[in-house]
C-alpha positions in Angstrom: 82.6 113.6 109.7 86.1 112.9 108.2 89.0 112.9 110.6 91.9 114.3 108.6 94.4 113.3 111.3 93.8 109.5 110.9 96.2 107.6 108.7 93.5 105.2 107.5 91.7 108.2 106.0 94.3 108.3 103.2 94.1 104.7 102.2 92.8 103.5 98.8 92.8 100.3 96.7 95.5 100.1 94.0 95.8 97.0 91.8 99.5 96.1 91.6 99.5 96.1 87.8 99.0 99.9 87.8 102.3 100.5 89.5 104.5 101.8 86.6 107.8 99.8 86.4 109.4 101.7 83.5 109.1 105.1 82.0 107.2 105.6 78.8 109.4 105.9 75.6 108.3 109.5 75.2 108.0 111.6 78.4 105.1 113.8 77.4 102.8 111.0 76.2 101.9 110.0 79.7 98.3 110.5 80.7 97.1 113.7 82.3 94.1 113.9 84.6 93.0 117.5 84.9 90.8 118.8 87.7 89.3 122.2 88.1 88.7 123.0 91.8 86.1 125.7 91.0 83.9 123.8 88.5 84.7 120.3 89.7 85.2 119.3 86.1 87.7 116.6 85.1 89.4 116.0 81.8 91.4 113.1 80.5 94.3 114.2 78.3 98.0 113.4 77.6 100.7 115.4 79.3 101.7 117.3 76.1 98.1 118.7 76.1 98.9 120.7 79.3 99.5 123.7 77.1 95.7 123.9 76.7 95.3 124.5 80.4 98.1 127.0 80.8 97.8 130.7 80.0 100.0 133.7 79.3 101.3 135.1 82.6 101.3 131.9 84.5 104.5 131.1 86.5 105.7 127.5 86.4 108.0 126.7 89.4 110.2 123.6 88.8 112.7 121.9 91.1 116.1 121.8 89.3 117.7 119.2 91.6 119.6 116.4 90.1 119.5 112.8 91.4 122.8 111.4 92.4 123.5 107.7 91.5 123.4 107.3 95.2 123.4 103.5 95.5 126.9 102.1 96.0 128.1 98.6 96.6 131.2 98.5 98.9 133.3 95.6 100.1 134.8 94.8 103.4 138.3 93.3 103.5 136.6 89.9 104.0 134.9 90.4 100.6 131.4 90.8 102.0 129.2 93.3 100.2 127.8 96.4 102.0 125.1 98.5 100.4 125.5 102.3 100.9 122.7 104.8 100.1 123.8 108.5 100.1 121.3 110.6 102.0 122.8 114.0 102.7 126.1 115.7 102.0 127.7 117.2 105.1 130.8 118.6 103.5 133.2 117.9 100.6 134.0 114.4 101.8 131.4 113.4 104.4 127.9 112.0 103.7 125.1 110.8 105.9 124.1 107.4 104.6 122.0 104.3 105.0 124.1 101.2 105.2 123.0 97.5 104.9 123.9 95.3 106.7 125.0 98.1 109.0 126.0 96.1 112.1 128.9 94.4 110.3 130.7 97.7 109.9 132.5 99.3 112.8 133.6 102.9 113.2 137.1 103.4 111.6 136.6 100.5 109.1 137.6 101.3 105.5 135.3 99.9 102.7 136.4 99.6 99.1 133.8 100.7 96.4 136.1 100.8 93.3 139.8 101.3 92.4 139.1 105.1 92.7 136.8 105.3 95.6 136.9 104.1 99.2 135.1 105.3 102.4 135.6 105.2 106.1 132.8 104.9 108.7 133.3 107.8 111.0 130.1 108.0 113.1 126.9 106.2 114.0 123.9 108.5 114.5 121.1 108.0 117.1 118.6 107.2 114.4 120.8 104.4 112.9 122.1 106.4 109.9 125.9 106.5 109.4 128.4 109.2 108.6 131.0 108.1 106.1 134.1 109.9 104.8 135.0 109.3 101.1 138.6 108.8 100.0 139.2 109.6 96.3 141.4 111.3 93.8 139.6 113.4 91.2 136.1 114.9 90.9 133.7 113.1 93.3 130.6 113.7 91.2 132.3 112.2 88.1 133.4 109.1 90.1 129.9 108.6 91.6 128.4 108.8 88.1 130.7 105.9 87.0 130.3 103.6 90.0 126.9 104.4 91.5 123.4 103.3 90.4 120.1 105.1 90.7 118.3 104.4 94.1 115.0 103.6 92.6 112.0 103.3 94.9 111.3 99.9 96.5 108.1 99.4 94.4 110.1 99.5 91.1 111.5 96.0 90.3 112.6 96.6 86.7 116.2 97.7 86.0 116.5 101.2 84.6 118.2 101.1 81.2 119.0 104.8 81.0 119.9 106.7 84.2 118.8 110.0 82.6 115.1 108.8 82.6 115.1 109.2 86.4 116.2 112.9 85.9 114.1 115.9 84.7 115.3 117.5 81.5 116.0 120.7 83.5 118.1 119.2 86.3 121.2 121.2 87.4 122.1 120.9 91.0 123.4 117.6 92.4 122.0 116.6 95.8 118.9 114.4 95.6 118.5 110.7 96.4 115.1 110.6 94.6 113.6 112.3 91.6 111.1 115.1 91.7 108.9 112.9 89.6 106.2 115.4 88.5 108.8 117.0 86.3 109.7 113.8 84.5 106.9 114.4 82.0 108.4 117.5 80.5 110.5 117.5 77.4 112.8 120.4 76.4 110.5 120.9 73.3 107.4 121.1 75.5 109.0 123.6 77.9 110.0 125.8 74.9 106.4 125.7 73.6 105.2 126.7 77.1 107.6 129.5 77.3 106.7 130.8 73.9 103.1 131.0 75.1 104.2 133.6 77.7 104.5 131.3 80.7 107.4 132.1 83.0 109.5 129.1 84.1 111.3 129.6 87.4 113.6 127.3 89.3 113.9 126.4 93.0 116.0 123.6 94.5 114.9 121.0 97.0 117.2 118.0 97.6 114.7 115.1 97.6 115.6 112.6 100.2 114.7 108.9 100.5 112.5 110.0 103.5 109.9 110.9 100.9 109.2 107.2 100.5 109.2 106.5 104.3 105.7 105.2 105.2 103.6 107.0 107.8 103.0 104.4 110.4 101.3 106.4 113.1 97.5 106.2 113.0 97.5 109.7 114.4 99.5 111.4 111.6 100.3 114.4 113.8 102.8 112.0 115.6 104.6 111.2 112.3 108.3 112.2 112.3 108.4 114.1 109.1 111.5 113.9 107.0 113.8 116.9 106.5 115.0 118.2 103.1 117.3 121.1 102.2 115.9 123.9 99.9 117.2 127.0 98.2 115.2 130.0 96.8 117.0 132.9 95.2 116.0 136.5 95.6 115.4 136.8 91.8 112.9 134.0 91.8 111.3 135.3 95.0 110.8 138.7 93.4 109.3 137.2 90.3 106.8 135.1 92.3 105.9 138.2 94.4 105.2 140.2 91.3 103.0 137.4 89.9 101.0 137.3 93.1 100.5 141.0 93.1 99.3 140.9 89.5 97.0 137.9 90.3 98.9 135.6 87.9 98.9 131.9 88.8 101.9 130.3 90.5 101.9 126.6 89.4 104.1 124.2 91.4 105.6 121.3 89.5 105.6 118.6 92.1 105.2 118.4 95.8 108.9 119.3 96.2 108.3 122.7 94.7 105.2 123.1 96.9 107.3 122.2 100.0 109.9 124.8 99.0 107.5 127.7 98.3 105.3 127.0 101.3 108.3 126.6 103.7 109.6 130.0 102.7 106.1 131.5 102.9 105.8 130.4 106.5 108.5 132.9 107.3 106.5 135.7 105.7 104.9 136.9 102.5 106.1 138.5 100.2 108.9 135.9 99.8 112.5 136.7 100.3 115.6 134.7 99.4 116.0 131.7 101.7 118.0 128.5 102.2 117.6 125.9 104.9 116.1 122.6 106.0 112.4 122.0 106.0 110.2 119.4 107.6 107.0 121.0 106.6 104.1 118.6 106.8 101.0 119.6 104.8 97.7 117.9 105.3 94.0 119.1 105.5 93.1 121.7 106.4 95.9 123.9 105.2 95.8 127.4 103.7 98.3 127.6 100.8 100.1 131.0 100.8 101.8 130.8 97.4 100.7 127.9 95.2 97.7 128.4 93.0 97.9 125.2 90.9 99.7 121.9 91.1 101.2 119.3 88.7 101.8 116.0 90.5 102.0 112.3 90.0 99.8 109.7 91.7 101.2 108.8 95.2 101.3 105.9 97.5 98.3 105.2 99.8 98.8 106.6 103.3 101.7 108.7 102.2 102.5 112.2 103.3 102.4 113.1 99.6 98.7 112.1 99.1 98.0 114.1 102.3 99.6 117.2 100.7 97.5 116.7 97.5 94.4 116.2 99.7 95.1 119.5 101.4 95.3 121.3 98.0 92.5 119.6 96.0 90.3 118.8 98.9 90.2 115.4 100.5 87.0 114.2 98.9 88.0 115.4 95.5 91.4 113.8 95.8 90.0 110.4 96.7 87.5 110.7 93.8 90.3 111.5 91.4 92.3 108.5 92.5 89.3 106.2 92.1 88.8 107.7 88.6 92.5 107.1 87.8 92.3 103.5 88.9 89.1 102.9 86.8 90.8 104.4 83.8 93.9 102.4 84.1 96.3 105.3 84.8 99.8 104.4 85.8 100.9 105.2 89.3 103.9 106.4 91.3 107.3 107.6 90.1 107.2 106.5 86.4 103.4 106.8 86.2 101.0 109.4 84.9 100.2 112.9 86.1 97.5 115.2 87.4 97.0 119.0 86.9 95.0 120.5 89.7 93.9 124.1 89.0 
């Protein structure tokens, strides 16, 4: 009998050469592995073929967050470099950050990032994260765009030539430290074609944190300290999703971040109502999904909370079979990798 609460349950073998280091030249030419949960059929396609598996009346829910160039290199008065990773905005000037090497920076110390941006360390949190206060003239977001770089995951070693390739084409709301990668496969043209089919595209926002990459180290996964992320769902979107559910139309989540948003709101009650807050929802088998009927998602790290979520949706045995199939067929894995559609 499978123990869904054991970390080792979610391990699989992945050859290192299958970890995608760069995005494909054309977003929608990535591979697409389609799985039908009812028939157990699988199909090998390209992402642009997803139109064949969508139908009029479907609701596609995307996460419209935008990734900040959240990696900054600051200097102490001594000239020593300090790396700062923006995690969460607290107010107009203050951010919770990761700092390396952190011990060299004392509370009250001013660090210089560029001629137009400095920061002061104002607090040290119990978990080791820091609170910094930025000092600048002008528009903060514009300055960060100029001086910051994308905080790519640790498994990507190639330099990203174009910052926008770590953004979805529908990004709008600044706030994330990592991309909602399932959405990276869409082009504006493909989205237009999908809309023209009669598929409704709705937007939610979840600020993706670097905690999404934090490994689960507890063999008993119920002891894992799940990361927290901020989400927003408007009443207009809630009403449209509720209407779709009443009419038995499919709600298709683009990415685990859209799943986390919808299922977090649903925990407070169905039908959905407008909501904003922080979620640390941890989804693993067995879990009864209250809103999501189908899922578009990338291939995730072994033993990650994301593969646990997919296992809850597709079924554990199905998920591990799909990952084995993807390895055998040389699919590309992780952030810049290929995609699955589970219906």
